[in-house]
C-alpha positions as CSV (number, residue, x, y, z in Angstrom):
1,X,-3.9,-9.4,41.0
2,X,-0.3,-8.7,40.6
3,X,0.9,-8.2,36.7
4,X,2.8,-11.1,36.2
5,X,-0.5,-12.9,37.5
6,X,-2.6,-10.7,34.9
7,X,0.0,-11.4,32.4
8,X,-0.6,-14.8,32.2
9,X,-4.7,-14.8,32.6
10,X,-3.7,-12.5,29.3
11,X,-2.2,-14.9,27.9
12,X,-4.9,-18.2,28.5
13,X,-7.7,-15.7,27.4
14,X,-5.2,-15.4,24.0
15,X,-4.6,-18.6,23.6
16,X,-7.8,-19.7,23.5
17,X,-9.5,-17.0,21.8
18,X,-6.5,-17.2,18.8
19,X,-4.2,-20.2,19.7
20,X,-1.2,-20.7,16.9
21,X,-3.4,-18.9,14.0
22,X,-2.4,-15.6,15.1
23,X,1.2,-16.3,14.2
24,X,0.3,-17.0,10.4
25,X,-0.4,-13.8,9.7
26,X,2.9,-12.3,8.2
27,X,5.1,-14.1,6.3
28,X,8.3,-15.3,8.0
29,X,11.6,-14.9,7.5
30,X,11.6,-12.7,4.7
31,X,13.1,-9.5,6.2
32,X,13.2,-7.5,3.3
33,X,9.2,-8.2,2.7
34,X,9.0,-7.3,6.1
35,X,10.5,-3.9,6.1
36,X,8.9,-2.6,3.8
37,X,5.4,-3.9,4.6
38,X,6.4,-2.2,8.5
39,X,7.3,1.0,6.4
40,X,4.2,0.9,4.2
41,X,1.7,0.4,7.2
42,X,2.2,3.6,8.6
43,X,0.1,5.9,8.8
44,X,-2.5,3.8,7.1
45,X,-5.2,0.8,8.0
46,X,-3.7,-2.9,7.4
47,X,-6.5,-3.9,4.8
48,X,-4.8,-0.5,2.5
49,X,-0.7,-2.4,3.8
50,X,-1.8,-5.1,2.5
51,X,-2.9,-4.1,-0.8
52,X,0.2,-2.2,-1.5
53,X,2.7,-5.1,-0.2
54,X,0.9,-7.8,-2.6
55,X,1.2,-5.0,-5.7
56,X,4.7,-3.8,-5.0
57,X,5.9,-8.0,-4.2
58,X,4.3,-9.0,-7.7
59,X,6.9,-6.7,-9.6
60,X,9.9,-6.9,-7.3
61,X,11.5,-9.5,-4.6
62,X,15.0,-7.6,-3.5
63,X,16.3,-4.0,-3.2
64,X,17.8,-4.1,-6.3
65,X,14.5,-4.6,-8.1
66,X,13.3,-1.6,-6.3
67,X,16.1,0.9,-7.7
68,X,15.5,-0.6,-10.9
69,X,12.4,1.4,-10.9
70,X,11.4,4.9,-11.7
71,X,9.9,6.8,-8.8
72,X,6.3,7.0,-10.6
73,X,6.2,3.7,-11.1
74,X,7.3,3.1,-7.1
75,X,4.5,5.7,-6.5
76,X,1.5,3.7,-8.3
77,X,2.1,0.1,-7.0
78,X,2.4,1.4,-3.1
79,X,-0.3,4.0,-3.7
80,X,-3.0,2.5,-1.6
81,X,-0.7,2.9,2.0
82,X,-1.3,6.6,1.6
83,X,1.6,8.8,2.3
84,X,3.1,7.3,-0.9
85,X,5.3,10.2,-2.4
86,X,7.0,10.7,1.0
87,X,7.2,6.7,1.6
88,X,8.4,6.3,-1.8
89,X,12.1,8.2,-1.2
90,X,12.0,6.4,2.0
91,X,12.0,3.0,-0.1
92,X,14.4,4.6,-1.9
93,X,17.3,5.9,-0.1
94,X,16.3,2.6,2.4
95,X,17.2,-0.2,-0.8
96,X,20.7,2.3,-1.5
97,X,21.3,1.7,1.8
98,X,20.8,-2.0,2.1
99,X,22.7,-2.2,-1.5
100,X,25.4,-0.2,-1.1
101,X,25.9,-0.5,2.9
102,X,24.5,-4.1,3.5
103,X,25.0,-6.2,0.2
104,X,21.2,-6.5,-0.5
105,X,20.5,-7.8,3.2
106,X,18.6,-6.4,6.0
107,X,20.5,-6.0,9.1
108,X,19.9,-8.1,11.8
109,X,21.1,-5.1,15.1
110,X,18.1,-3.1,16.2
111,X,20.9,0.3,16.6
112,X,21.4,-0.5,12.7
113,X,18.2,-0.8,11.6
114,X,16.9,2.3,13.6
115,X,19.3,4.3,11.5
116,X,17.2,3.4,8.0
117,X,15.2,5.7,6.5
118,X,11.7,5.3,7.7
119,X,12.4,2.7,10.8
120,X,11.4,4.0,13.6
121,X,11.7,1.4,17.3
122,X,8.3,-0.6,16.1
123,X,9.0,-1.3,12.2
124,X,12.4,-2.3,13.7
125,X,11.0,-4.6,16.5
126,X,8.2,-5.8,14.0
127,X,11.5,-7.2,12.1
128,X,13.4,-8.0,15.0
129,X,10.4,-10.3,15.7
130,X,8.8,-11.4,12.7
131,X,12.4,-11.3,10.4
132,X,14.8,-12.7,12.5
133,X,12.8,-14.9,14.9
134,X,13.9,-12.8,17.6
135,X,12.2,-12.0,21.2
136,X,10.9,-8.0,20.6
137,X,7.4,-7.4,21.5
138,X,6.5,-4.3,18.4
139,X,4.2,-2.0,20.2
140,X,1.3,-0.5,17.9
141,X,-1.7,1.3,19.1
142,X,-3.5,-1.8,19.6
143,X,-1.0,-3.1,22.6
144,X,-0.9,-0.1,23.8
145,X,-4.4,0.9,24.6
146,X,-4.8,-2.8,25.8
147,X,-2.1,-2.7,27.9
148,X,-2.4,0.5,29.5
149,X,-6.6,-0.5,30.4
150,X,-5.4,-3.5,31.6
151,X,-2.6,-2.3,34.0
152,X,0.3,-4.2,33.0
153,X,1.5,-0.6,32.2
154,X,1.8,2.7,33.3
155,X,-0.9,5.2,31.9
156,X,1.5,7.4,30.7
157,X,4.4,4.9,29.5
158,X,6.3,5.2,26.5
159,X,7.6,3.1,23.6
160,X,10.3,2.0,25.2
161,X,8.4,1.7,28.4
162,X,5.6,-0.6,27.7
163,X,8.1,-2.9,25.4
164,X,10.4,-3.7,28.1
165,X,7.7,-3.9,30.8
166,X,5.9,-6.3,29.0
167,X,8.8,-8.4,27.7
168,X,9.6,-8.5,31.5
169,X,6.3,-10.1,32.2
170,X,6.5,-12.9,29.1
171,X,8.4,-15.6,28.7
172,X,10.3,-16.1,25.0
173,X,8.5,-18.2,23.5
174,X,5.3,-16.4,24.2
175,X,6.2,-12.8,22.3
176,X,4.6,-13.4,19.5
177,X,1.5,-14.0,21.0
178,X,1.7,-10.9,23.3
179,X,2.0,-8.9,19.9
180,X,-0.4,-10.4,17.7
181,X,-2.8,-11.4,20.1
182,X,-3.6,-8.3,21.8
183,X,-3.5,-6.6,17.9
184,X,-6.3,-8.9,16.7
185,X,-8.1,-8.3,20.6
186,X,-7.7,-4.7,19.8
187,X,-9.4,-4.9,17.0
188,X,-11.8,-7.0,18.3
189,X,-13.1,-6.2,22.0
190,X,-10.4,-3.6,23.2
191,X,-11.2,-0.7,20.4
192,X,-9.6,2.6,20.8
193,X,-13.3,3.8,20.4
194,X,-16.2,2.4,21.9
195,X,-14.4,-0.6,23.9
196,X,-16.5,-3.1,23.6
197,X,-16.1,-4.0,27.7
198,X,-19.2,-5.3,28.8
199,X,-18.1,-8.7,26.4
200,X,-15.2,-8.3,27.0
201,X,-13.6,-12.0,28.3
202,X,-10.6,-10.0,30.2
203,X,-13.0,-7.4,32.0
204,X,-13.3,-9.2,35.3
205,X,-9.7,-8.1,35.7
206,X,-9.2,-4.8,33.1
207,X,-8.8,-1.6,35.3
208,X,-10.7,0.6,32.5
209,X,-14.0,-1.1,33.1
210,X,-13.7,-2.0,36.5
């Protein structure tokens, strides 16, 4: 099966399993909340991220609000995300730059995002995809593992190659379902450890299982 054909099969299954519901898991167009949430999600579990984001944004709305908090209070609010001392310093510096250089707004160019503290390729792509509705596919561990096991990308492909390959195989309107669908699929079936290959609905064209 060619990669393009395989991707169409993947999309068909993801849409059947999850449909548009997967797109409801992020608050759309709140670029600052999405940016901070992506930073808080680094090196922690999703449930910890959600708790930290909820606590933080019950107290703040804009970068200027975070600058008014002392470090101890910010650490307390984001503590559930782990590595909260390091993240506090990055977020404080980030909010200074957003306030001083961008008028409190989140930049919408990938190159500018990548120059912000705590922002790497995945975080930048999350902001572009879900904050600005850009046709980017953020690559997390689930998307990477699923796409490699399915044979959509090379086994030793790194972030940019995975992203560019998946985007070349996917129409613009389907790129969000690729990201969020594979994230959910990875948690449910294609786990990094102990994948449920025997009951996986994609096992009939999966390189890993076959």
